[in-house]
PyMOL CGO cylinders between C-alpha atoms (Angstrom):
from pymol import cmd
from pymol.cgo import CYLINDER

trace = [
    CYLINDER, -78.81, -83.20, 32.58, -78.60, -79.50, 32.27, 0.3, 1, 1, 1, 1, 1, 1,
    CYLINDER, -78.60, -79.50, 32.27, -81.87, -78.11, 31.29, 0.3, 1, 1, 1, 1, 1, 1,
    CYLINDER, -81.87, -78.11, 31.29, -81.33, -74.56, 30.69, 0.3, 1, 1, 1, 1, 1, 1,
    CYLINDER, -81.33, -74.56, 30.69, -79.92, -71.89, 32.60, 0.3, 1, 1, 1, 1, 1, 1,
    CYLINDER, -79.92, -71.89, 32.60, -80.70, -68.24, 32.41, 0.3, 1, 1, 1, 1, 1, 1,
    CYLINDER, -80.70, -68.24, 32.41, -77.96, -65.96, 31.53, 0.3, 1, 1, 1, 1, 1, 1,
    CYLINDER, -77.96, -65.96, 31.53, -77.76, -62.34, 32.24, 0.3, 1, 1, 1, 1, 1, 1,
    CYLINDER, -77.76, -62.34, 32.24, -76.44, -60.46, 29.16, 0.3, 1, 1, 1, 1, 1, 1,
    CYLINDER, -76.44, -60.46, 29.16, -77.84, -57.14, 29.79, 0.3, 1, 1, 1, 1, 1, 1,
    CYLINDER, -77.84, -57.14, 29.79, -79.86, -57.38, 26.78, 0.3, 1, 1, 1, 1, 1, 1,
    CYLINDER, -79.86, -57.38, 26.78, -83.12, -55.75, 25.65, 0.3, 1, 1, 1, 1, 1, 1,
    CYLINDER, -83.12, -55.75, 25.65, -85.32, -57.62, 28.20, 0.3, 1, 1, 1, 1, 1, 1,
    CYLINDER, -85.32, -57.62, 28.20, -86.81, -55.43, 30.91, 0.3, 1, 1, 1, 1, 1, 1,
    CYLINDER, -86.81, -55.43, 30.91, -85.21, -57.41, 33.70, 0.3, 1, 1, 1, 1, 1, 1,
    CYLINDER, -85.21, -57.41, 33.70, -81.80, -57.51, 31.94, 0.3, 1, 1, 1, 1, 1, 1,
    CYLINDER, -81.80, -57.51, 31.94, -81.91, -61.24, 31.57, 0.3, 1, 1, 1, 1, 1, 1,
    CYLINDER, -81.91, -61.24, 31.57, -81.75, -63.34, 28.48, 0.3, 1, 1, 1, 1, 1, 1,
    CYLINDER, -81.75, -63.34, 28.48, -84.13, -66.26, 28.75, 0.3, 1, 1, 1, 1, 1, 1,
    CYLINDER, -84.13, -66.26, 28.75, -82.76, -68.52, 25.94, 0.3, 1, 1, 1, 1, 1, 1,
    CYLINDER, -82.76, -68.52, 25.94, -81.64, -71.94, 27.23, 0.3, 1, 1, 1, 1, 1, 1,
    CYLINDER, -81.64, -71.94, 27.23, -78.09, -72.78, 27.53, 0.3, 1, 1, 1, 1, 1, 1,
    CYLINDER, -78.09, -72.78, 27.53, -77.17, -75.45, 24.99, 0.3, 1, 1, 1, 1, 1, 1,
    CYLINDER, -77.17, -75.45, 24.99, -73.85, -76.89, 26.43, 0.3, 1, 1, 1, 1, 1, 1,
    CYLINDER, -73.85, -76.89, 26.43, -73.86, -80.05, 28.62, 0.3, 1, 1, 1, 1, 1, 1,
    CYLINDER, -73.86, -80.05, 28.62, -71.27, -80.21, 31.38, 0.3, 1, 1, 1, 1, 1, 1,
    CYLINDER, -71.27, -80.21, 31.38, -69.79, -83.66, 30.89, 0.3, 1, 1, 1, 1, 1, 1,
    CYLINDER, -69.79, -83.66, 30.89, -67.05, -83.31, 33.57, 0.3, 1, 1, 1, 1, 1, 1,
    CYLINDER, -67.05, -83.31, 33.57, -69.12, -85.02, 36.32, 0.3, 1, 1, 1, 1, 1, 1,
    CYLINDER, -69.12, -85.02, 36.32, -70.05, -87.86, 34.02, 0.3, 1, 1, 1, 1, 1, 1,
    CYLINDER, -70.05, -87.86, 34.02, -66.33, -88.46, 33.04, 0.3, 1, 1, 1, 1, 1, 1,
    CYLINDER, -66.33, -88.46, 33.04, -65.44, -88.42, 36.76, 0.3, 1, 1, 1, 1, 1, 1,
    CYLINDER, -65.44, -88.42, 36.76, -68.00, -91.04, 37.54, 0.3, 1, 1, 1, 1, 1, 1,
    CYLINDER, -68.00, -91.04, 37.54, -66.89, -93.24, 34.68, 0.3, 1, 1, 1, 1, 1, 1,
    CYLINDER, -66.89, -93.24, 34.68, -63.30, -93.10, 35.75, 0.3, 1, 1, 1, 1, 1, 1,
    CYLINDER, -63.30, -93.10, 35.75, -64.26, -94.14, 39.34, 0.3, 1, 1, 1, 1, 1, 1,
    CYLINDER, -64.26, -94.14, 39.34, -66.29, -97.13, 37.85, 0.3, 1, 1, 1, 1, 1, 1,
    CYLINDER, -66.29, -97.13, 37.85, -63.46, -97.98, 35.70, 0.3, 1, 1, 1, 1, 1, 1,
    CYLINDER, -63.46, -97.98, 35.70, -60.88, -98.23, 38.57, 0.3, 1, 1, 1, 1, 1, 1,
    CYLINDER, -60.88, -98.23, 38.57, -63.51, -100.21, 40.73, 0.3, 1, 1, 1, 1, 1, 1,
    CYLINDER, -63.51, -100.21, 40.73, -64.01, -102.87, 38.06, 0.3, 1, 1, 1, 1, 1, 1,
    CYLINDER, -64.01, -102.87, 38.06, -60.33, -103.09, 37.40, 0.3, 1, 1, 1, 1, 1, 1,
    CYLINDER, -60.33, -103.09, 37.40, -59.59, -103.82, 41.12, 0.3, 1, 1, 1, 1, 1, 1,
    CYLINDER, -59.59, -103.82, 41.12, -62.65, -106.07, 41.57, 0.3, 1, 1, 1, 1, 1, 1,
    CYLINDER, -62.65, -106.07, 41.57, -62.25, -108.13, 38.34, 0.3, 1, 1, 1, 1, 1, 1,
    CYLINDER, -62.25, -108.13, 38.34, -59.19, -110.11, 39.49, 0.3, 1, 1, 1, 1, 1, 1,
    CYLINDER, -59.19, -110.11, 39.49, -61.11, -111.03, 42.75, 0.3, 1, 1, 1, 1, 1, 1,
    CYLINDER, -61.11, -111.03, 42.75, -64.11, -112.35, 41.02, 0.3, 1, 1, 1, 1, 1, 1,
    CYLINDER, -64.11, -112.35, 41.02, -62.05, -114.98, 39.05, 0.3, 1, 1, 1, 1, 1, 1,
    CYLINDER, -62.05, -114.98, 39.05, -60.18, -116.52, 42.05, 0.3, 1, 1, 1, 1, 1, 1,
    CYLINDER, -60.18, -116.52, 42.05, -63.01, -118.26, 43.47, 0.3, 1, 1, 1, 1, 1, 1,
    CYLINDER, -63.01, -118.26, 43.47, -63.17, -120.01, 46.79, 0.3, 1, 1, 1, 1, 1, 1,
    CYLINDER, -63.17, -120.01, 46.79, -59.79, -120.96, 48.37, 0.3, 1, 1, 1, 1, 1, 1,
    CYLINDER, -59.79, -120.96, 48.37, -59.65, -124.70, 49.05, 0.3, 1, 1, 1, 1, 1, 1,
    CYLINDER, -59.65, -124.70, 49.05, -56.95, -127.05, 50.37, 0.3, 1, 1, 1, 1, 1, 1,
    CYLINDER, -56.95, -127.05, 50.37, -56.65, -129.72, 47.76, 0.3, 1, 1, 1, 1, 1, 1,
    CYLINDER, -56.65, -129.72, 47.76, -55.88, -133.34, 48.94, 0.3, 1, 1, 1, 1, 1, 1,
    CYLINDER, -55.88, -133.34, 48.94, -52.68, -135.04, 48.03, 0.3, 1, 1, 1, 1, 1, 1,
    CYLINDER, -52.68, -135.04, 48.03, -52.69, -138.17, 45.85, 0.3, 1, 1, 1, 1, 1, 1,
    CYLINDER, -52.69, -138.17, 45.85, -50.27, -140.95, 44.91, 0.3, 1, 1, 1, 1, 1, 1,
    CYLINDER, -50.27, -140.95, 44.91, -51.88, -141.37, 41.54, 0.3, 1, 1, 1, 1, 1, 1,
    CYLINDER, -51.88, -141.37, 41.54, -49.64, -141.00, 38.38, 0.3, 1, 1, 1, 1, 1, 1,
    CYLINDER, -49.64, -141.00, 38.38, -49.95, -137.82, 36.49, 0.3, 1, 1, 1, 1, 1, 1,
    CYLINDER, -49.95, -137.82, 36.49, -52.24, -137.78, 33.51, 0.3, 1, 1, 1, 1, 1, 1,
    CYLINDER, -52.24, -137.78, 33.51, -50.14, -138.27, 30.30, 0.3, 1, 1, 1, 1, 1, 1,
    CYLINDER, -50.14, -138.27, 30.30, -49.88, -135.31, 27.98, 0.3, 1, 1, 1, 1, 1, 1,
    CYLINDER, -49.88, -135.31, 27.98, -51.35, -135.73, 24.51, 0.3, 1, 1, 1, 1, 1, 1,
    CYLINDER, -51.35, -135.73, 24.51, -48.96, -137.36, 22.17, 0.3, 1, 1, 1, 1, 1, 1,
    CYLINDER, -48.96, -137.36, 22.17, -47.45, -135.53, 19.33, 0.3, 1, 1, 1, 1, 1, 1,
    CYLINDER, -47.45, -135.53, 19.33, -49.44, -136.62, 16.08, 0.3, 1, 1, 1, 1, 1, 1,
    CYLINDER, -49.44, -136.62, 16.08, -47.61, -138.68, 13.51, 0.3, 1, 1, 1, 1, 1, 1,
    CYLINDER, -47.61, -138.68, 13.51, -47.16, -137.09, 10.04, 0.3, 1, 1, 1, 1, 1, 1,
    CYLINDER, -47.16, -137.09, 10.04, -47.07, -138.60, 6.55, 0.3, 1, 1, 1, 1, 1, 1,
    CYLINDER, -47.07, -138.60, 6.55, -45.78, -136.37, 3.99, 0.3, 1, 1, 1, 1, 1, 1,
    CYLINDER, -45.78, -136.37, 3.99, -46.26, -136.71, 0.27, 0.3, 1, 1, 1, 1, 1, 1,
    CYLINDER, -46.26, -136.71, 0.27, -43.49, -134.97, -1.84, 0.3, 1, 1, 1, 1, 1, 1,
    CYLINDER, -43.49, -134.97, -1.84, -43.97, -133.36, -5.15, 0.3, 1, 1, 1, 1, 1, 1,
    CYLINDER, -43.97, -133.36, -5.15, -43.14, -136.61, -6.96, 0.3, 1, 1, 1, 1, 1, 1,
    CYLINDER, -43.14, -136.61, -6.96, -45.91, -138.38, -5.06, 0.3, 1, 1, 1, 1, 1, 1,
    CYLINDER, -45.91, -138.38, -5.06, -43.58, -140.41, -2.81, 0.3, 1, 1, 1, 1, 1, 1,
    CYLINDER, -43.58, -140.41, -2.81, -44.75, -140.78, 0.78, 0.3, 1, 1, 1, 1, 1, 1,
    CYLINDER, -44.75, -140.78, 0.78, -42.58, -140.22, 3.79, 0.3, 1, 1, 1, 1, 1, 1,
    CYLINDER, -42.58, -140.22, 3.79, -43.18, -140.89, 7.50, 0.3, 1, 1, 1, 1, 1, 1,
    CYLINDER, -43.18, -140.89, 7.50, -41.32, -138.18, 9.32, 0.3, 1, 1, 1, 1, 1, 1,
    CYLINDER, -41.32, -138.18, 9.32, -38.04, -138.46, 7.10, 0.3, 1, 1, 1, 1, 1, 1,
    CYLINDER, -38.04, -138.46, 7.10, -38.31, -142.01, 6.40, 0.3, 1, 1, 1, 1, 1, 1,
    CYLINDER, -38.31, -142.01, 6.40, -39.13, -142.90, 2.79, 0.3, 1, 1, 1, 1, 1, 1,
    CYLINDER, -39.13, -142.90, 2.79, -41.94, -145.35, 2.46, 0.3, 1, 1, 1, 1, 1, 1,
    CYLINDER, -41.94, -145.35, 2.46, -42.16, -147.69, -0.71, 0.3, 1, 1, 1, 1, 1, 1,
    CYLINDER, -42.16, -147.69, -0.71, -45.52, -148.93, -1.95, 0.3, 1, 1, 1, 1, 1, 1,
    CYLINDER, -45.52, -148.93, -1.95, -44.69, -152.38, -0.66, 0.3, 1, 1, 1, 1, 1, 1,
    CYLINDER, -44.69, -152.38, -0.66, -43.65, -151.33, 2.91, 0.3, 1, 1, 1, 1, 1, 1,
    CYLINDER, -43.65, -151.33, 2.91, -46.17, -148.56, 3.62, 0.3, 1, 1, 1, 1, 1, 1,
    CYLINDER, -46.17, -148.56, 3.62, -49.07, -150.65, 4.80, 0.3, 1, 1, 1, 1, 1, 1,
    CYLINDER, -49.07, -150.65, 4.80, -46.90, -152.86, 7.07, 0.3, 1, 1, 1, 1, 1, 1,
    CYLINDER, -46.90, -152.86, 7.07, -45.14, -149.90, 8.72, 0.3, 1, 1, 1, 1, 1, 1,
    CYLINDER, -45.14, -149.90, 8.72, -48.44, -148.04, 9.24, 0.3, 1, 1, 1, 1, 1, 1,
    CYLINDER, -48.44, -148.04, 9.24, -50.26, -151.06, 10.67, 0.3, 1, 1, 1, 1, 1, 1,
    CYLINDER, -50.26, -151.06, 10.67, -47.49, -151.57, 13.12, 0.3, 1, 1, 1, 1, 1, 1,
    CYLINDER, -47.49, -151.57, 13.12, -47.75, -148.05, 14.30, 0.3, 1, 1, 1, 1, 1, 1,
    CYLINDER, -47.75, -148.05, 14.30, -51.64, -148.24, 14.42, 0.3, 1, 1, 1, 1, 1, 1,
    CYLINDER, -51.64, -148.24, 14.42, -51.22, -151.37, 16.56, 0.3, 1, 1, 1, 1, 1, 1,
    CYLINDER, -51.22, -151.37, 16.56, -49.12, -149.60, 19.11, 0.3, 1, 1, 1, 1, 1, 1,
    CYLINDER, -49.12, -149.60, 19.11, -51.72, -146.83, 19.65, 0.3, 1, 1, 1, 1, 1, 1,
    CYLINDER, -51.72, -146.83, 19.65, -55.02, -147.11, 17.70, 0.3, 1, 1, 1, 1, 1, 1,
    CYLINDER, -55.02, -147.11, 17.70, -56.08, -143.63, 18.99, 0.3, 1, 1, 1, 1, 1, 1,
    CYLINDER, -56.08, -143.63, 18.99, -52.96, -141.88, 17.57, 0.3, 1, 1, 1, 1, 1, 1,
    CYLINDER, -52.96, -141.88, 17.57, -53.59, -138.88, 15.24, 0.3, 1, 1, 1, 1, 1, 1,
    CYLINDER, -53.59, -138.88, 15.24, -52.14, -139.04, 11.88, 0.3, 1, 1, 1, 1, 1, 1,
    CYLINDER, -52.14, -139.04, 11.88, -51.55, -135.86, 9.75, 0.3, 1, 1, 1, 1, 1, 1,
    CYLINDER, -51.55, -135.86, 9.75, -51.23, -135.99, 6.04, 0.3, 1, 1, 1, 1, 1, 1,
    CYLINDER, -51.23, -135.99, 6.04, -49.12, -133.35, 4.47, 0.3, 1, 1, 1, 1, 1, 1,
    CYLINDER, -49.12, -133.35, 4.47, -49.10, -133.05, 0.59, 0.3, 1, 1, 1, 1, 1, 1,
    CYLINDER, -49.10, -133.05, 0.59, -47.17, -130.90, -1.67, 0.3, 1, 1, 1, 1, 1, 1,
    CYLINDER, -47.17, -130.90, -1.67, -49.54, -128.60, -3.60, 0.3, 1, 1, 1, 1, 1, 1,
    CYLINDER, -49.54, -128.60, -3.60, -48.20, -130.07, -7.07, 0.3, 1, 1, 1, 1, 1, 1,
    CYLINDER, -48.20, -130.07, -7.07, -49.25, -133.54, -6.00, 0.3, 1, 1, 1, 1, 1, 1,
    CYLINDER, -49.25, -133.54, -6.00, -52.63, -134.65, -7.77, 0.3, 1, 1, 1, 1, 1, 1,
    CYLINDER, -52.63, -134.65, -7.77, -55.55, -134.86, -5.23, 0.3, 1, 1, 1, 1, 1, 1,
    CYLINDER, -55.55, -134.86, -5.23, -56.03, -138.56, -6.23, 0.3, 1, 1, 1, 1, 1, 1,
    CYLINDER, -56.03, -138.56, -6.23, -52.63, -139.57, -4.89, 0.3, 1, 1, 1, 1, 1, 1,
    CYLINDER, -52.63, -139.57, -4.89, -53.30, -137.72, -1.50, 0.3, 1, 1, 1, 1, 1, 1,
    CYLINDER, -53.30, -137.72, -1.50, -56.60, -139.46, -1.16, 0.3, 1, 1, 1, 1, 1, 1,
    CYLINDER, -56.60, -139.46, -1.16, -54.94, -142.79, -2.01, 0.3, 1, 1, 1, 1, 1, 1,
    CYLINDER, -54.94, -142.79, -2.01, -52.44, -142.24, 0.82, 0.3, 1, 1, 1, 1, 1, 1,
    CYLINDER, -52.44, -142.24, 0.82, -55.27, -141.23, 3.07, 0.3, 1, 1, 1, 1, 1, 1,
    CYLINDER, -55.27, -141.23, 3.07, -57.08, -144.45, 2.18, 0.3, 1, 1, 1, 1, 1, 1,
    CYLINDER, -57.08, -144.45, 2.18, -53.92, -146.51, 3.08, 0.3, 1, 1, 1, 1, 1, 1,
    CYLINDER, -53.92, -146.51, 3.08, -53.71, -144.77, 6.37, 0.3, 1, 1, 1, 1, 1, 1,
    CYLINDER, -53.71, -144.77, 6.37, -57.33, -145.50, 7.23, 0.3, 1, 1, 1, 1, 1, 1,
    CYLINDER, -57.33, -145.50, 7.23, -56.95, -149.21, 6.11, 0.3, 1, 1, 1, 1, 1, 1,
    CYLINDER, -56.95, -149.21, 6.11, -54.02, -149.36, 8.40, 0.3, 1, 1, 1, 1, 1, 1,
    CYLINDER, -54.02, -149.36, 8.40, -56.09, -148.78, 11.46, 0.3, 1, 1, 1, 1, 1, 1,
    CYLINDER, -56.09, -148.78, 11.46, -55.82, -144.96, 12.20, 0.3, 1, 1, 1, 1, 1, 1,
    CYLINDER, -55.82, -144.96, 12.20, -59.18, -143.47, 12.99, 0.3, 1, 1, 1, 1, 1, 1,
    CYLINDER, -59.18, -143.47, 12.99, -58.04, -139.96, 13.36, 0.3, 1, 1, 1, 1, 1, 1,
    CYLINDER, -58.04, -139.96, 13.36, -56.75, -138.64, 10.07, 0.3, 1, 1, 1, 1, 1, 1,
    CYLINDER, -56.75, -138.64, 10.07, -56.32, -134.90, 9.20, 0.3, 1, 1, 1, 1, 1, 1,
    CYLINDER, -56.32, -134.90, 9.20, -54.86, -132.94, 6.34, 0.3, 1, 1, 1, 1, 1, 1,
    CYLINDER, -54.86, -132.94, 6.34, -52.36, -130.10, 6.86, 0.3, 1, 1, 1, 1, 1, 1,
    CYLINDER, -52.36, -130.10, 6.86, -52.64, -126.92, 4.80, 0.3, 1, 1, 1, 1, 1, 1,
    CYLINDER, -52.64, -126.92, 4.80, -50.87, -123.64, 4.83, 0.3, 1, 1, 1, 1, 1, 1,
    CYLINDER, -50.87, -123.64, 4.83, -53.00, -120.88, 6.12, 0.3, 1, 1, 1, 1, 1, 1,
    CYLINDER, -53.00, -120.88, 6.12, -53.49, -117.94, 3.77, 0.3, 1, 1, 1, 1, 1, 1,
    CYLINDER, -53.49, -117.94, 3.77, -50.91, -115.24, 4.04, 0.3, 1, 1, 1, 1, 1, 1,
    CYLINDER, -50.91, -115.24, 4.04, -49.02, -117.25, 6.67, 0.3, 1, 1, 1, 1, 1, 1,
    CYLINDER, -49.02, -117.25, 6.67, -45.43, -118.36, 6.36, 0.3, 1, 1, 1, 1, 1, 1,
    CYLINDER, -45.43, -118.36, 6.36, -44.74, -121.93, 5.09, 0.3, 1, 1, 1, 1, 1, 1,
    CYLINDER, -44.74, -121.93, 5.09, -44.57, -124.36, 8.04, 0.3, 1, 1, 1, 1, 1, 1,
    CYLINDER, -44.57, -124.36, 8.04, -41.30, -125.57, 9.12, 0.3, 1, 1, 1, 1, 1, 1,
    CYLINDER, -41.30, -125.57, 9.12, -40.33, -129.23, 8.97, 0.3, 1, 1, 1, 1, 1, 1,
    CYLINDER, -40.33, -129.23, 8.97, -42.15, -130.93, 11.85, 0.3, 1, 1, 1, 1, 1, 1,
    CYLINDER, -42.15, -130.93, 11.85, -44.48, -127.93, 12.42, 0.3, 1, 1, 1, 1, 1, 1,
    CYLINDER, -44.48, -127.93, 12.42, -48.35, -128.31, 12.09, 0.3, 1, 1, 1, 1, 1, 1,
    CYLINDER, -48.35, -128.31, 12.09, -50.97, -125.96, 11.07, 0.3, 1, 1, 1, 1, 1, 1,
]
cmd.load_cgo(trace, "trace")
């Protein structure tokens, strides 16, 4: 921190010195120190995340299965439900969903409804999905400002 320096200006003072403090701060040493610290942290950061090197043991256990792709039931603008691209009639929807739920009760079911479909119709289909045995049911919506999801894509 530069306090004040005395400048010689040859002014009207008897010694020829101007005793007003200098108001500029020399920031060059501070910038140099900051750049050195930045370089040190850039070099040291990857070393802090690696941890302790260990030799992992080998195993003959099967690999952990990846999470299954969720099933999707879509409701078109006319209120007709579809499982993937398979049209479901009111008579067959419950039997088809129960068969899928029996295969894997922890399977996730995503419900996609057209924006013109009444809320009651979407809730009716969600109720059927729940009665069929699916415990993980979610709605899919388009995010604001985002593009419309492609067929098979989830948001």
